[in-house]
C-alpha positions in Angstrom: 106.9 50.4 -7.4 104.8 48.1 -9.4 103.5 45.2 -7.3 103.5 41.7 -8.8 100.1 40.9 -10.4 97.8 38.9 -8.2 96.3 35.6 -9.4 92.6 36.0 -10.3 91.6 33.9 -7.4 93.5 36.0 -4.8 92.5 39.2 -6.4 88.7 38.4 -6.3 89.0 37.1 -2.7 90.6 40.4 -1.4 88.1 42.4 -3.6 85.3 40.6 -1.8 86.6 41.2 1.7 87.4 44.9 1.1 83.9 45.4 -0.4 82.3 43.6 2.5 84.1 46.1 4.8 82.4 49.1 3.0 85.2 50.0 0.5 83.7 51.1 -2.8 84.4 48.8 -5.7 87.2 51.1 -7.3 89.0 51.5 -4.1 88.7 47.7 -3.3 90.2 47.1 -6.8 93.0 49.5 -6.1 93.8 48.1 -2.6 93.3 44.3 -3.7 95.9 44.8 -6.5 98.4 46.3 -4.1 99.4 43.0 -2.3 97.9 43.6 1.1 99.3 41.3 3.7 97.2 38.2 4.1 98.3 38.0 7.8 96.2 41.0 8.7 92.7 39.9 10.0 89.8 42.2 10.0 86.6 41.2 11.8 83.0 42.1 11.0 81.1 45.4 11.0 84.2 47.7 11.4 84.1 51.3 10.3 87.2 52.8 8.7 87.0 56.5 7.9 89.0 58.5 5.5 92.8 57.8 5.5 92.5 55.2 8.5 95.6 52.8 8.0 96.0 49.4 9.6 99.4 48.0 9.2 100.7 44.5 8.6 100.0 41.5 10.9 97.4 43.2 12.9 94.1 41.7 14.2 90.9 43.9 14.3 87.9 42.4 16.1 84.3 43.3 15.5 82.2 46.5 15.7 85.2 48.9 15.9 85.3 52.5 14.6 88.6 54.0 13.3 88.0 57.8 12.8 89.9 59.8 10.1 93.7 59.6 9.8 94.1 56.8 12.4 97.4 55.1 11.9 97.9 51.6 13.4 101.4 50.2 13.5 102.0 46.4 12.8 101.3 43.5 15.1 98.6 45.3 17.0 95.4 43.7 18.4 92.1 45.4 18.8 89.4 43.6 20.5 85.7 44.4 20.0 83.4 47.5 20.2 86.3 50.0 20.3 86.3 53.6 19.2 89.5 55.4 18.0 89.3 59.2 17.7 90.8 61.0 14.7 94.6 61.7 14.1 95.6 59.1 16.5 98.9 57.2 16.1 99.1 53.7 17.6 102.6 52.2 18.0 103.3 48.6 16.8 102.6 45.7 19.3 99.9 47.5 21.1 96.7 45.7 22.4 93.5 47.7 22.8 90.8 46.1 25.0 87.1 45.7 24.3 84.7 48.6 25.0 87.5 51.2 25.3 87.7 54.6 23.6 90.7 56.4 22.5 90.5 60.2 22.3 91.4 62.0 19.2 95.1 63.1 18.5 96.3 60.7 21.0 99.7 58.9 20.9 99.3 55.2 22.0 102.5 53.5 22.9 101.2 51.2 25.5 98.3 48.8 25.7 94.8 50.2 26.5 92.8 48.3 29.0 89.2 47.2 28.3 86.4 49.4 29.3 88.3 52.6 29.8 88.8 56.0 28.0 92.4 56.7 27.1 93.7 60.0 25.8 96.5 62.3 25.4 100.2 62.6 24.3 101.6 60.6 26.1 98.4 58.6 26.8 96.7 58.4 30.0 93.7 56.3 31.1 91.3 59.1 32.1 88.0 57.3 33.3 85.6 54.4 32.7 83.9 54.5 29.2 80.5 55.0 31.0 78.8 56.2 27.7 80.0 53.3 25.6 79.1 50.7 28.3 75.6 52.1 28.7 75.2 52.0 24.8 76.1 48.2 25.0 73.5 47.7 27.9 76.0 46.9 30.6 74.3 46.8 33.9 74.7 49.9 36.2 76.3 47.4 39.0 79.0 46.5 36.7 79.8 50.1 35.6 80.1 51.0 39.3 82.4 48.1 39.9 84.6 49.2 37.0 84.5 52.8 38.3 85.7 51.5 41.6 88.5 49.4 40.0 89.6 52.6 37.8 89.9 54.5 41.1 92.0 51.9 42.8 94.3 51.2 39.9 94.8 54.8 38.7 93.8 57.3 41.4 94.7 55.8 44.7 98.6 56.1 44.3 99.0 52.4 45.3 101.7 50.2 43.8 100.5 47.7 41.4 100.8 44.8 43.7 98.9 46.8 46.4 96.1 47.8 43.9 95.6 44.1 42.8 95.1 43.1 46.5 92.5 45.8 46.8 90.8 44.7 43.6 90.6 41.3 45.0 88.4 42.5 47.8 85.9 43.7 45.2 83.2 41.2 43.9 85.5 40.0 41.0 82.8 37.8 39.4 81.0 40.9 38.3 84.1 42.3 36.4 84.7 39.4 34.1 83.8 40.4 30.5 
C-alpha cells in the first residue's frame, strides 16, 4: 500500500507534532508520511515505549506512559497521569481515568475508573493506586477516602445502587478530582 503523498504543509505539521512527542526525526518522517488520522489527539508529555500503538480517533491526555507493545483500539479516551503496563490490549471505546494504572499483560474491555489499579485477563480493579497518588502529592486524607470508596464499591458485595448510597455517606467533597 502506497499512501497518497501529503502536502508539504500537512507533512511538516505532523513531523513537528511527532518530534515534540519524542519520536526521532527519521521515525517522525516515516509516520508523518503514512497518513496518520488527524482525529487522534495526543496531549503533552506522554511517553510511548517501543511498539506502542494508538489507533484512530482516540484522545490521549497529558503525562501518560504507554509501555512496550501496548495496543489501544480506536475511539479510546485516556485522561491524565496514567501508566499502562507492557503487552496490554485495550479494546475500542474504552475510557481510562486519571491517575490510574493498568498492569502489564492485561486485557481491557471496559472502562477503568480514575485513581485505581486494574490488572488481569479479564481485567479487575485491584486496589487504589496509592503509589501513583503519593507521587502526585495527594493528601493522605483523600487517599484514605478513596480506599474506603474502593472497599464499598468492589469488596462489600453490595449492589451498585446500595454502594452509591454508602458512598454518599462519605465526605464526597474530598473525592472530587
